[in-house]
Structures are given as C-alpha cells and as structure tokens.
C-alpha positions in Angstrom: -14.5 2.7 22.6 -14.3 -0.3 25.1 -10.6 -1.6 25.7 -10.4 -5.2 26.6 -7.2 -6.2 28.5 -6.4 -9.8 27.7 -3.6 -11.9 29.0 -1.3 -14.3 27.0 -1.3 -18.0 28.5 2.2 -17.2 30.0 0.7 -14.3 31.9 1.9 -11.4 29.7 -0.3 -8.9 27.9 -1.4 -9.5 24.5 -1.8 -5.8 23.5 -4.1 -5.0 20.5 -4.3 -8.8 19.3 -7.3 -10.0 21.3 -10.0 -9.5 18.8 -7.8 -11.6 16.3 -7.2 -14.6 18.5 -9.8 -16.6 16.4 -7.2 -16.5 13.5 -4.9 -18.8 15.7 -5.5 -22.3 14.4 -4.5 -25.1 16.8 -2.3 -27.7 15.0 -0.9 -29.2 18.2 -4.1 -30.8 19.1 -4.3 -33.8 16.7 -8.2 -33.4 16.7 -8.1 -29.9 15.6 -5.1 -30.2 13.2 -7.1 -31.5 9.9 -9.5 -28.6 10.3 -6.8 -26.0 10.8 -5.0 -27.2 7.8 -8.2 -27.1 5.7 -9.0 -23.6 6.9 -5.4 -22.5 5.9 -5.7 -24.1 2.5 -8.9 -22.2 2.0 -7.2 -18.9 3.0 -4.5 -19.4 0.5 -7.0 -20.3 -2.3 -8.9 -17.2 -1.6 -5.7 -15.1 -2.3 -5.0 -14.2 1.5 -2.0 -14.6 3.6 -1.2 -17.3 6.0 1.5 -17.8 8.8 2.8 -21.2 8.9 5.6 -23.1 11.0 8.9 -24.0 9.1 11.9 -26.0 10.4 13.7 -22.7 11.3 11.0 -20.0 12.3 7.6 -19.1 11.6 6.9 -17.8 8.0 4.4 -15.7 6.4 3.3 -16.5 2.9 0.8 -16.7 0.1 0.3 -18.3 -3.3 3.4 -17.7 -5.3 1.4 -17.2 -8.4 -1.2 -14.7 -7.0 0.5 -11.2 -7.7 -1.7 -9.4 -5.3 -1.3 -12.1 -2.5 2.5 -11.8 -2.8 2.3 -7.9 -2.5 0.1 -8.5 0.6 2.8 -10.6 2.1 5.5 -7.8 1.5 3.0 -5.3 2.7 2.6 -7.3 6.1 6.2 -7.1 6.6 6.6 -3.5 5.6 9.1 -4.7 3.0 9.7 -3.4 -0.6 9.9 -5.3 -3.9 13.6 -5.1 -3.9 13.5 -8.0 -1.2 11.5 -10.6 -2.9 10.6 -13.8 -0.8 11.9 -17.3 -1.5 9.4 -20.0 -2.7 8.7 -23.0 -0.5 8.1 -26.1 -2.4 6.5 -29.6 -1.4 8.9 -31.8 -3.1 12.0 -31.6 -5.4 10.0 -32.7 -8.4 8.3 -29.1 -8.4 11.6 -27.5 -9.2 11.6 -28.0 -12.9 8.3 -26.4 -13.2 9.6 -23.3 -11.6 13.3 -23.1 -12.6 15.4 -23.7 -15.8 18.9 -24.9 -16.6 19.1 -26.5 -13.0 22.8 -27.6 -12.6 23.6 -31.3 -11.8 25.4 -30.1 -8.5 22.2 -28.2 -7.5 20.3 -31.5 -8.0 22.9 -33.3 -5.9 22.4 -30.7 -3.1 18.6 -31.2 -3.2 19.1 -35.0 -2.9 21.3 -34.5 0.2 19.8 -31.6 2.0 16.2 -31.3 1.1 14.1 -31.3 3.2 16.1 -29.0 5.3 17.7 -25.5 5.7 19.2 -24.8 2.2 17.9 -22.3 -0.3 18.9 -22.7 -3.9 18.9 -19.5 -6.2 18.1 -20.8 -9.7 17.0 -19.2 -13.0 13.4 -18.8 -13.1 11.2 -20.4 -15.8 10.5 -17.3 -18.0 7.1 -18.6 -19.0 5.7 -18.4 -15.6 3.1 -15.8 -14.9 4.2 -14.5 -11.4 5.7 -11.6 -9.9 7.7 -12.0 -6.7 9.5 -8.7 -6.8 12.8 -7.5 -8.3 14.1 -11.1 -8.8 16.1 -10.3 -12.0 15.2 -13.6 -13.5 15.9 -15.7 -10.5 13.9 -17.7 -7.9 15.1 -18.8 -4.5 13.6 -22.3 -3.8 13.6 -24.4 -0.6 11.9 -27.5 0.8 11.3 -27.2 4.4 11.8 -29.9 6.9 8.5 -29.4 8.8 5.5 -31.7 8.7 2.8 -29.0 8.9 4.5 -26.9 6.3 4.9 -29.9 3.8 1.2 -30.9 4.4 0.0 -27.3 3.3 2.3 -27.1 0.5 1.2 -30.5 -0.7 -2.4 -29.2 -0.6 -2.0 -25.7 -2.2 1.2 -25.9 -4.1 4.4 -23.5 -4.0 4.1 -20.7 -1.6 6.0 -17.4 -1.4 7.2 -17.4 2.2 9.5 -15.0 4.2 10.0 -14.9 8.0 7.1 -13.9 10.0 8.0 -10.6 11.5 7.9 -6.9 10.6 11.2 -6.0 8.8 13.7 -5.0 11.4 12.1 -7.0 14.2 12.9 -10.5 15.5 11.5 -13.4 13.6 8.6 -15.1 15.3 9.2 -18.5 16.9 5.6 -19.1 17.7 2.3 -18.3 16.1 1.3 -15.9 18.9 4.5 -13.8 18.3 3.8 -13.7 14.6 0.2 -12.5 15.5 1.6 -9.9 17.8 3.5 -8.4 15.0 1.5 -9.0 11.9 -2.0 -8.7 13.3 -4.8 -8.3 10.7 -2.5 -8.4 7.7 -2.8 -12.2 8.1 -6.0 -14.3 7.6 -4.9 -17.4 9.4 -2.0 -18.4 11.7 -1.1 -22.1 11.8 0.0 -22.7 15.5 2.3 -25.8 15.5 4.0 -24.9 18.7 7.4 -23.2 19.3 10.0 -23.4 16.8 13.9 -23.5 17.4 14.5 -20.0 16.5 18.0 -20.9 15.4 19.9 -20.0 12.3 18.0 -19.3 9.0 18.7 -21.5 5.9 22.0 -21.3 4.0 21.5 -19.5 0.6 23.4 -20.7 -2.4 23.5 -19.0 -5.8 23.1 -21.9 -8.2 22.8 -19.8 -11.6 26.5 -20.4 -12.6 28.9 -23.2 -13.2 29.9 -23.3 -9.5 27.7 -22.5 -6.4 28.5 -19.3 -4.4 27.3 -18.8 -0.7 25.0 -15.7 -0.5 24.0 -16.3 3.3 25.7 -18.9 5.5 23.0 -20.3 7.9 22.2 -23.5 9.6 23.9 -25.6 6.9 27.8 -25.2 7.1 30.1 -24.8 4.0 32.0 -27.9 4.9 28.8 -30.1 4.9 28.0 -28.8 1.6 31.7 -29.3 0.2 31.4 -32.8 1.4 28.9 -33.8 -1.2 30.0 -31.7 -4.2 33.0 -33.7 -5.2 35.2 -31.6 -7.6 32.6 -28.9 -7.9 34.0 -25.8 -6.2 31.9 -23.9 -3.4 32.8 -20.2 -3.3 32.3 -18.7 0.2 30.8 -15.3 -1.0 30.2 -13.5 -4.3 33.4 -11.6 -3.8 35.3 -14.8 -3.6 33.7 -16.1 -6.8 34.8 -12.8 -8.6 38.3 -13.2 -7.2 38.5 -16.6 -8.4 37.5 -15.5 -11.9 39.8 -12.8 -11.9 42.9 -14.8 -10.8 42.3 -17.6 -13.3 45.4 -18.9 -15.2 46.0 -17.7 -18.9 45.2 -21.2 -20.1 41.9 -21.1 -18.1 41.2 -17.7 -19.4 41.6 -18.5 -22.9 39.0 -21.5 -22.7 35.5 -20.6 -23.9 33.1 -20.5 -21.0 29.7 -19.4 -20.0 30.5 -15.7 -20.0 32.8 -16.1 -23.0 30.9 -18.1 -25.6 33.9 -18.1 -28.0 32.0 -17.3 -31.1 31.9 -13.5 -31.0 28.7 -13.3 -28.9 28.6 -11.1 -25.8 27.3 -12.4 -22.5 24.3 -10.5 -21.1 23.2 -10.2 -17.5 20.5 -12.9 -16.5 20.3 -12.3 -12.8 21.8 -10.2 -10.0 20.7 -12.8 -7.4 19.3 -10.8 -4.3 16.7 -13.2 -2.8 15.0 -13.0 0.5 16.4 -9.7 1.6 20.1 -10.8 1.0 21.8 -7.5 -0.4 24.7 -8.4 -2.8 27.3 -5.6 -3.3 27.0 -4.4 -7.0 30.7 -5.0 -7.5 30.2 -8.5 -6.7 27.5 -9.4 -9.2 28.6 -12.2 -11.6 27.5 -11.9 -15.2 25.9 -15.0 -16.4 25.7 -15.9 -20.0 22.2 -16.0 -21.6 21.4 -19.1 -23.6 21.9 -18.9 -27.3 19.0 -19.1 -29.7 19.7 -22.8 -30.7 20.0 -23.8 -27.0 17.0 -22.0 -25.8 14.7 -23.6 -28.5 15.4 -26.9 -26.7 14.6 -25.7 -23.2 11.2 -27.1 -22.0 
C-alpha cells in the first residue's frame, strides 16, 4: 500500500482525505460556482449525501423524502433515529406542504426572522411519505440565510440537514473540516468558504397555542417576544408545564386544546425532540388531536 502525504493549503496535514479531495466543489470562484451547484443537485437527485454551507455552520443533508438518503445522513454522523434532522426549505411557501395546523404566531415569526437562525417545530403533514426518524408526528423547519444553500434548495426542494460533523465532534465551519470528519460518506462538498461557527439556530416548539423554547441559539428570546404581541413565549418546556399547572381556577375551567370540553380525552401528538435536542419526559406537553369534524377540513 502506498501512503500519500498531502498538506492542507494552510500547511497542516490532511490525514486520509487526499483521495477524496475531488469531492470538494469550489463555489467561491464564480466561474466554478454554477457547475458546482449543478453537480451537488445531481448528487441529491441520485439519492446521495451532500455537504452545504449555511448561515451558521456547514450542514450535511439529503433529499428529505428519500428514506435511504436520510438514513445515510444519520449514518454519516454516527447518529441514531432518536435524533432526527431538521428540514431546510427554500421559502416560507413550502411550509404548508410539509406541516399542518400552523399557528398564526408561527407565520408571524417566519415573516420576521426567515431566512435566519430560527427553527420551528410544527405538526408534520400526516400524508407525507417520508421518514426522518423518531419525530413523533412533528417536523423541524428552517429557511437558512445563505445564498448557496437557498440556491441548492430552490433547485432540489426540501433537504434533511444537520450539522456536518461526527456526533460529539465540533461542527465544521469549512468544507475541508467537514471532509476531514465525514470523508467518503458524503458524495459532494459545496465549498463556500468559512462560516461563522457562531451559535446554532434557536428552536421553538410551535405545536401548541403558545411557543416554547427548546434550544436558545443565535436568536434571543427578547427579539422573539418583541414581535409576538400578546402571545406568550415560554423559555423552556418545564416553564410551559409550570405555567399550565399554576393557571387560575377560572382559566382551568375554560375548555382548551388539551380539554376539548365535550368528554373527549386528548391524545399525544408529538413529544418534540428535533435535531438532537433531548426533552425531559416530565416536560413533554400533551397536545390535543384534532376532532373528526375538524380533521376532515384539513388540506
């Protein structure tokens, strides 16, 4: 066996990745960008895995509707089905095809903060033929504020994307760092130059009447509250549970989503554990399932 020692442009060794360097697709050079995007789109359509830049860090993803490709993303990260990836979308119009019962406050948040570092957990359309992992009937959606990512999404549609790193290792802020970690598990790496490596996106559970912070990231709670008006933002699942348990007797007597008021018992729709965010079992909120007369009207 012949071992080839190759150096990274910054002078450091590129251990074991030299044979895969042709998978790095230069998007910094405008003359190569179009061809690189076309090749990445072809990779996605072939049911393979691609690395792409986002507005936070580099992500690894695949066609959200290709069950095998999504499993390949999880395998590349050494991650199980209990930590399903979020889905990146090219525009807010895509949301209604992927989610149902989208609250108005969620639409307001999209209008203010998309594209940007805000992930919204919504009830998934039950008719969709996809398998992102153990989502419990939910899907985490985000529109990234990155030109390259949006161009690819516009070309191929929604992608299941998570951070481009092996689980437990630092998230990649360059395409080369992603290649060093993920290697041959990825068919193409879009190289858009260094990314900030800053905070990840903020994740909100939007499956109930009021949003709940599941992970605080680049978008702060006060910024979110500033556009919600009278809608209450809960800072954690535990805070939402506490707020429910300390409601006044008058409030408790009023029928609500978990108390339909006609003898029906609420059923669990989703436990809301997107993109590796573990939620304590005691903090899971119960969401009322739609009644038969309501679900019939759902598109």
